[in-house]
C-alpha positions as CSV (number, residue, x, y, z in Angstrom):
1,M,87.3,-43.6,120.6
2,D,86.0,-42.7,117.2
3,P,84.0,-39.5,117.7
4,A,81.5,-40.7,115.1
5,H,80.8,-43.9,116.9
6,G,81.2,-42.9,120.5
7,F,80.2,-46.1,122.3
8,A,83.0,-48.6,122.0
9,R,85.9,-47.8,124.1
10,I,84.7,-46.7,127.5
11,G,81.5,-48.6,127.7
12,D,79.2,-50.8,125.7
13,M,75.5,-50.8,126.6
14,S,75.1,-54.4,125.3
15,T,77.3,-55.6,128.2
16,L,74.5,-55.1,130.7
17,T,73.0,-58.5,131.1
18,P,70.5,-58.4,133.9
19,T,68.5,-61.3,135.4
20,P,65.0,-61.7,133.9
21,F,63.5,-60.1,137.0
22,A,65.6,-57.7,139.0
23,A,64.2,-58.5,142.4
24,I,65.6,-62.0,142.5
25,A,69.1,-61.1,143.9
26,L,67.8,-58.4,146.3
27,A,64.9,-60.6,147.5
28,A,67.3,-63.4,148.3
29,S,69.2,-61.2,150.7
30,D,65.9,-60.0,152.3
31,S,64.2,-63.5,152.2
32,R,63.9,-63.6,156.0
33,R,62.3,-60.2,156.3
34,S,58.6,-59.6,156.0
35,V,57.0,-57.0,153.7
36,G,55.9,-55.1,156.8
37,E,59.5,-54.8,158.0
38,L,60.7,-53.6,154.6
39,L,57.8,-51.1,154.4
40,R,58.6,-49.7,157.8
41,E,62.3,-49.4,156.9
42,W,61.4,-47.4,153.8
43,R,59.0,-45.2,155.8
44,M,61.7,-44.5,158.3
45,R,64.1,-43.8,155.5
46,R,61.7,-41.2,154.1
47,R,61.3,-39.7,157.6
48,M,57.6,-40.3,157.5
49,S,55.4,-41.1,160.5
50,Q,52.7,-43.7,160.3
51,L,50.1,-41.0,160.4
52,L,51.7,-39.1,157.5
53,L,52.0,-42.1,155.3
54,A,48.5,-43.4,156.2
55,T,47.1,-39.9,155.4
56,E,48.9,-39.7,152.0
57,A,48.0,-43.3,151.1
58,E,44.3,-42.7,152.3
59,I,44.3,-45.6,154.6
60,S,43.8,-45.9,158.3
61,T,46.8,-45.7,160.6
62,R,45.5,-48.8,162.3
63,H,45.7,-50.8,159.0
64,L,49.2,-49.5,158.2
65,S,50.3,-50.5,161.7
66,F,48.9,-53.9,161.2
67,V,50.7,-54.3,157.9
68,E,54.1,-53.2,159.3
69,S,53.7,-55.5,162.3
70,G,52.7,-58.5,160.2
71,R,49.2,-58.7,161.7
72,A,47.7,-58.0,158.3
73,T,48.9,-59.2,154.8
74,P,48.7,-56.4,152.2
75,S,47.3,-57.1,148.8
76,R,49.5,-56.7,145.8
77,E,47.7,-53.4,145.0
78,M,48.3,-52.1,148.6
79,V,52.1,-53.0,148.3
80,M,52.3,-51.0,145.1
81,H,50.2,-48.2,146.5
82,L,52.5,-47.8,149.5
83,A,55.6,-48.1,147.5
84,E,54.4,-45.3,145.2
85,R,53.8,-43.0,148.2
86,L,57.2,-43.9,149.6
87,D,58.9,-43.3,146.2
88,V,60.6,-46.7,146.4
89,P,62.8,-47.5,143.4
90,L,61.5,-50.0,140.9
91,R,64.1,-52.6,141.8
92,E,63.1,-52.5,145.5
93,R,59.4,-52.5,144.6
94,N,60.0,-55.9,143.2
95,A,61.6,-57.0,146.5
96,L,58.6,-55.7,148.4
97,L,56.3,-57.8,146.2
98,V,58.4,-60.9,146.6
99,A,58.5,-60.4,150.4
100,A,54.7,-60.2,150.4
101,G,54.4,-63.4,148.4
102,Y,53.7,-62.0,145.0
103,A,55.5,-62.2,141.7
104,P,57.8,-59.3,140.8
105,L,56.3,-56.8,138.4
106,Y,59.1,-54.8,136.8
107,R,61.3,-56.4,134.2
108,E,65.1,-55.7,133.9
109,R,66.2,-56.0,130.3
110,A,69.7,-55.7,128.8
111,L,70.1,-52.4,126.9
112,D,70.5,-54.4,123.6
113,D,67.1,-55.9,124.1
114,P,64.9,-55.1,121.0
115,Q,62.3,-53.5,123.3
116,L,64.8,-50.9,124.4
117,T,65.9,-50.0,120.9
118,A,64.2,-46.6,120.9
119,A,65.7,-45.8,124.4
120,R,69.1,-46.9,123.3
121,E,68.9,-44.8,120.1
122,A,67.8,-41.8,122.2
123,V,70.9,-42.2,124.5
124,E,73.2,-42.4,121.4
125,L,71.6,-39.3,119.9
126,V,72.0,-37.3,123.1
127,L,75.7,-38.4,123.5
128,R,76.7,-37.7,120.0
129,G,74.7,-34.5,119.8
130,H,76.6,-33.2,122.8
131,E,80.0,-33.2,121.2
132,P,82.4,-31.5,121.3
133,Y,81.6,-31.5,125.0
134,P,82.0,-34.7,127.1
135,A,79.0,-36.8,128.0
136,L,78.5,-40.4,129.3
137,A,75.7,-42.7,130.3
138,V,76.0,-44.5,133.7
139,D,74.1,-47.2,135.5
140,R,72.8,-47.2,139.0
141,H,76.4,-47.8,140.4
142,W,78.0,-45.1,138.2
143,N,79.5,-47.7,135.9
144,I,79.9,-46.2,132.4
145,V,77.8,-48.0,129.8
146,A,78.4,-45.5,127.0
147,S,80.2,-42.2,126.2
148,N,80.9,-39.9,123.4
149,G,84.2,-39.1,121.7
150,A,84.8,-36.0,123.8
151,L,85.5,-37.9,126.9
152,A,88.6,-39.8,125.7
153,P,91.0,-36.7,125.8
154,L,90.1,-36.2,129.5
155,I,91.1,-39.7,130.5
156,G,94.0,-40.4,128.2
157,D,96.6,-40.6,131.0
158,V,94.7,-42.6,133.7
159,S,95.8,-46.0,134.8
160,P,94.8,-48.8,132.4
161,A,93.5,-50.7,135.4
162,L,90.8,-48.1,135.9
163,L,89.7,-48.5,132.2
164,S,89.0,-52.2,132.6
165,A,85.3,-53.0,132.5
166,P,83.3,-52.1,134.4
167,V,84.6,-48.5,134.3
168,N,83.3,-46.6,137.3
169,A,82.9,-42.9,136.6
170,L,83.3,-41.8,140.2
171,R,86.3,-44.0,140.8
172,L,87.8,-42.7,137.5
173,S,87.3,-39.1,138.8
174,L,88.7,-39.4,142.4
175,H,91.2,-42.3,142.3
176,P,94.8,-41.2,142.7
177,E,95.7,-42.9,139.4
178,G,92.7,-41.4,137.6
179,I,91.8,-37.9,136.8
180,A,92.3,-36.7,140.4
181,P,95.9,-35.4,140.0
182,R,94.7,-33.0,137.3
183,I,91.5,-31.8,139.0
184,L,92.4,-28.2,140.1
185,N,89.6,-28.0,142.7
186,W,89.8,-31.6,143.9
187,H,88.5,-30.9,147.4
188,A,85.4,-29.1,146.2
189,W,84.7,-31.7,143.5
190,R,85.3,-34.6,145.9
191,A,82.9,-33.0,148.4
192,H,80.3,-32.5,145.7
193,L,80.5,-36.1,144.5
194,L,80.4,-37.7,148.0
195,A,77.4,-35.6,148.9
196,R,75.6,-36.6,145.7
197,L,76.4,-40.2,146.3
198,Q,75.2,-39.9,149.9
199,R,71.9,-38.6,148.7
200,Q,71.6,-41.6,146.3
201,I,72.3,-43.9,149.2
202,E,69.6,-42.3,151.3
203,A,67.1,-42.7,148.5
204,S,68.0,-46.2,147.5
205,A,69.8,-47.9,150.4
206,D,72.0,-49.6,147.8
207,R,74.7,-51.6,149.4
208,T,77.1,-51.3,146.5
209,L,76.8,-47.5,146.6
210,I,77.6,-47.6,150.3
211,E,80.7,-49.5,149.6
212,L,81.6,-47.2,146.8
213,H,81.2,-44.2,149.0
214,D,83.5,-45.7,151.7
215,E,86.1,-46.4,149.1
216,L,86.0,-43.0,147.5
217,A,86.1,-41.2,150.9
218,A,89.3,-43.1,151.8
219,Y,91.2,-41.9,148.8
220,P,94.1,-39.6,149.7
221,A,94.4,-36.1,148.2
222,P,96.6,-36.2,145.1
223,P,100.1,-34.8,145.5
224,G,100.1,-31.0,145.1
225,A,96.4,-30.6,145.6
226,E,95.5,-27.2,146.9
227,A,94.5,-27.0,150.6
228,A,90.8,-27.6,151.3
229,K,88.9,-24.4,151.4
230,V,85.5,-23.0,150.9
231,E,85.5,-21.7,147.3
232,P,83.6,-18.5,146.7
233,M,80.5,-19.4,144.7
234,R,79.3,-15.9,143.9
235,H,80.7,-16.2,140.4
236,H,79.3,-19.8,139.9
237,I,75.9,-21.2,139.3
238,A,77.0,-24.7,140.4
239,V,80.1,-26.6,141.6
240,P,82.4,-26.7,138.5
241,L,84.8,-29.4,137.6
242,R,88.1,-27.7,136.9
243,V,90.6,-29.9,135.2
244,R,94.0,-29.5,133.6
245,T,94.3,-31.0,130.1
246,A,96.5,-30.8,127.0
247,S,94.2,-28.1,125.7
248,G,94.7,-26.0,128.9
249,D,92.7,-25.6,132.1
250,L,89.1,-26.4,131.4
251,S,86.0,-25.8,133.6
252,F,82.7,-27.6,133.3
253,Y,79.2,-27.7,134.8
254,S,77.4,-31.0,134.7
255,T,73.8,-31.9,134.2
256,T,71.9,-35.2,134.6
257,T,69.3,-36.5,132.3
258,V,67.0,-39.5,133.1
259,F,64.0,-41.1,131.5
260,G,60.8,-39.6,132.8
261,T,58.4,-42.5,133.1
262,P,60.3,-45.8,133.0
263,V,58.7,-49.1,133.9
264,D,61.8,-51.1,133.1
265,I,64.4,-51.3,135.8
266,T,67.4,-50.9,133.6
267,L,65.9,-47.8,132.0
268,S,64.9,-46.3,135.4
269,E,68.5,-46.6,136.6
270,L,70.2,-45.1,133.5
271,A,71.4,-41.5,133.7
272,I,73.3,-39.3,131.2
273,E,75.9,-37.0,132.7
274,A,76.6,-34.2,130.3
275,F,79.3,-31.6,130.8
276,F,79.0,-28.0,129.6
277,P,81.7,-25.4,129.4
278,A,81.6,-23.1,132.4
279,D,83.6,-20.3,130.7
280,T,84.4,-19.0,127.3
281,Q,87.9,-20.3,127.4
282,T,86.7,-23.9,127.8
283,A,84.1,-23.5,125.1
284,E,86.7,-22.2,122.6
285,A,89.2,-24.9,123.5
286,L,86.7,-27.6,122.8
287,R,85.5,-26.1,119.6
288,L,89.1,-26.0,118.4
289,T,89.5,-29.7,119.1
290,R,86.5,-30.5,116.9
291,D,87.8,-28.3,114.1
């Protein structure tokens, strides 16, 4: 990957070609379920009682009960009001609207859509500005849609099959033919990724993420991986990624950046994973690669 144009090899944001409205596919799978059933499912997923949700939504418990049971049909505004209180993702809010008999509200554009030019340029600016440290942009399923030039040295020896689009960042990390054999704290990093993925599943109920979690959990430990143990965290501020590279053993902390107020589904599901050196040795090694 050309460090000056860090978007071509691993991912290309223009390859995301969503349907005009993102709810269509999801709504088809839930076509036989009422909006009340879906709202109740989201309420249970958020571990909220009818009384708590009704109080936060400033409606009567009786009305909410009628909506969930199908005895009352909520207005478009009520569907959106409840979805907001339940923190339902935009994609699933469209599914709720369709189930209630209304048109979906949120668009899903490809990232090369002219209306997303400013957002795309912002992602490119963040990725390039983060060099010489690795950074990548991922979609809701952890497929890499863009990356900077600092990522390439970390994945130079992985199986070519794992670099065929779509390239999944979690699979790339934990697959036996990916980075896994060079991850020095594989058990700790695996536990961190699976826990993070589980939290996403609880928040979104995404079927693809559930399948990905099951796949990753079934991967065997790489040959020579140190025995699973609880690592002392007193010297750490977060779980580090410790990986062996041609530049020596490197250690990183990661951060996640998302757009704050998206009303486009693609944008709401885009995240930038940026890796920072966890020690001076890593920082110096990466500075030398840039020089």
